[in-house]
C-alpha positions as CSV (number, residue, x, y, z in Angstrom):
1,X,-8.3,-19.0,-1.5
2,X,-6.0,-16.9,0.8
3,X,-6.6,-15.8,4.3
4,X,-7.0,-12.5,5.1
5,X,-7.0,-10.8,8.8
6,X,-8.3,-7.3,9.2
7,X,-8.1,-5.5,12.8
8,X,-8.9,-1.9,13.5
9,X,-7.4,0.3,15.9
10,X,-8.4,3.7,17.6
11,X,-6.3,5.7,19.4
12,X,-8.7,8.5,20.0
13,X,-12.5,7.5,18.7
14,X,-12.7,9.9,15.3
15,X,-8.9,11.0,15.6
16,X,-6.4,8.5,14.6
17,X,-7.2,5.3,13.1
18,X,-5.3,2.3,12.4
19,X,-6.4,-0.3,9.8
20,X,-4.2,-3.2,9.7
21,X,-4.7,-6.2,6.9
22,X,-2.7,-9.4,6.6
23,X,-2.5,-11.2,3.5
24,X,-1.2,-15.0,3.5
25,X,0.8,-15.3,0.0
26,X,1.9,-18.3,-1.5
27,X,5.0,-16.8,-3.3
28,X,6.5,-15.1,-0.2
29,X,6.5,-12.0,1.1
30,X,10.1,-11.2,0.7
31,X,9.6,-11.5,-3.1
32,X,6.3,-8.8,-3.1
33,X,8.3,-6.7,-0.9
34,X,11.3,-6.6,-3.6
35,X,9.3,-5.8,-6.3
36,X,7.7,-3.0,-4.3
37,X,11.2,-1.8,-2.8
38,X,13.4,-2.0,-6.0
39,X,11.2,-2.5,-9.0
40,X,7.8,-0.5,-8.2
41,X,7.3,0.4,-11.3
42,X,6.7,-2.9,-12.7
43,X,3.7,-3.3,-10.5
44,X,2.0,-1.0,-13.4
45,X,2.7,-3.8,-15.6
46,X,1.6,-6.8,-13.6
47,X,-1.6,-5.4,-11.9
48,X,-4.5,-3.6,-13.9
49,X,-5.7,-2.0,-10.6
50,X,-2.4,0.1,-11.2
51,X,-2.5,2.6,-14.3
52,X,1.0,4.5,-13.6
53,X,3.6,4.6,-11.4
54,X,6.1,7.5,-11.9
55,X,9.0,8.1,-9.7
56,X,9.5,12.3,-9.4
57,X,12.2,12.8,-6.7
58,X,15.5,10.7,-5.6
59,X,15.5,7.0,-7.2
60,X,13.2,4.0,-6.6
61,X,14.1,2.2,-3.2
62,X,15.6,5.0,-1.3
63,X,14.2,7.0,1.5
64,X,12.7,10.5,0.3
65,X,11.8,8.8,-3.3
66,X,8.4,10.7,-4.2
67,X,6.0,8.7,-6.4
68,X,2.8,9.4,-8.2
69,X,0.6,6.4,-8.4
70,X,-2.8,6.5,-10.9
71,X,-4.7,3.1,-10.0
72,X,-8.5,2.2,-9.7
73,X,-10.6,1.9,-7.1
74,X,-14.0,0.6,-6.9
75,X,-14.2,1.3,-10.6
76,X,-12.9,5.0,-10.4
77,X,-9.8,6.2,-11.4
78,X,-7.7,7.9,-8.5
79,X,-4.4,9.7,-8.0
80,X,-1.9,9.5,-5.1
81,X,1.5,10.8,-4.3
82,X,3.8,9.4,-1.6
83,X,7.0,9.8,-0.2
84,X,9.4,6.5,1.1
85,X,9.7,7.7,4.9
86,X,11.8,4.5,5.7
87,X,12.9,1.2,4.6
88,X,13.8,-1.5,7.1
89,X,15.7,-4.3,5.0
90,X,15.9,-6.5,7.9
91,X,12.1,-6.5,8.5
92,X,11.6,-6.4,4.7
93,X,9.1,-3.1,5.5
94,X,8.8,0.0,3.6
95,X,7.1,3.3,5.3
96,X,5.1,5.5,2.9
97,X,3.6,9.1,3.6
98,X,0.6,10.0,1.3
99,X,1.5,13.6,0.3
100,X,-1.1,14.4,-2.3
101,X,-3.9,12.6,-4.0
102,X,-7.8,11.7,-3.8
103,X,-7.1,10.1,-0.1
104,X,-6.1,13.5,1.5
105,X,-9.4,14.8,0.6
106,X,-10.6,12.6,3.5
107,X,-7.7,11.5,5.5
108,X,-3.9,12.2,6.5
109,X,-2.3,8.9,5.8
110,X,1.0,6.8,6.6
111,X,1.3,3.1,5.2
112,X,3.6,0.6,6.2
113,X,4.0,-2.9,4.8
114,X,6.2,-5.3,6.0
115,X,6.5,-8.7,4.5
116,X,7.4,-11.9,6.2
117,X,7.6,-15.6,5.0
118,X,4.3,-16.2,3.6
119,X,2.5,-12.8,4.8
120,X,2.3,-9.4,3.7
121,X,1.0,-6.9,6.2
122,X,-0.5,-3.8,5.2
123,X,-1.0,-1.2,8.0
124,X,-2.9,1.8,7.3
125,X,-2.3,4.7,9.8
126,X,-4.6,7.9,9.4
127,X,-6.4,10.6,10.7
128,X,-9.8,11.8,9.2
129,X,-10.1,15.1,8.5
130,X,-14.1,14.9,9.2
131,X,-15.4,12.4,11.7
132,X,-17.8,10.8,9.6
133,X,-15.7,10.0,6.8
134,X,-16.0,6.5,5.9
135,X,-13.1,4.1,7.0
136,X,-10.6,3.4,3.7
137,X,-11.7,0.0,3.1
138,X,-12.0,0.7,-0.7
139,X,-8.3,1.5,-1.0
140,X,-7.9,-1.8,1.1
141,X,-9.6,-3.1,-1.7
142,X,-7.2,-1.8,-3.9
143,X,-4.1,-2.9,-2.0
144,X,-5.9,-6.5,-1.7
145,X,-6.3,-6.6,-5.6
146,X,-2.8,-5.4,-6.2
147,X,-1.1,-7.8,-3.9
148,X,-3.0,-10.7,-5.8
149,X,-1.8,-9.6,-8.7
150,X,1.6,-9.4,-7.7
151,X,1.5,-12.9,-6.2
152,X,-0.2,-14.2,-9.3
153,X,2.6,-13.0,-11.3
154,X,5.1,-14.7,-9.3
155,X,3.3,-18.1,-8.9
156,X,3.2,-18.3,-12.9
157,X,7.0,-18.0,-13.1
């Protein structure tokens, strides 16, 4: 059983939102960060929620890397393309800007994922394109499942 904390912050109602989910991980947040930082493509081999990671520009683990992603969200295949904007090795944090894919139909999106000791925190900073668009909770579900799959893989070793 995992401890998950979710909070939401709004800068201007209906304009900019922030969804934060912190997950307790028994394998250690640093292991999940290292996999997502330098072995991103391995996540597709570990998690059945990910169909494909494909590196386009630059190389894995570098700022400027562009990655295409096909994933399952709420029973449907979705696509995403993001660019790594920043990497903070001390805080074990990666900042990604979504630049193409299904999420951009509804939001402008940035994802930040700091990892520490027994925690992984996913911060989704987004701006709804239309005020009555739903919160990105289905995408949060995908991220939760992916994180659980990666943790489970580490705990098997």
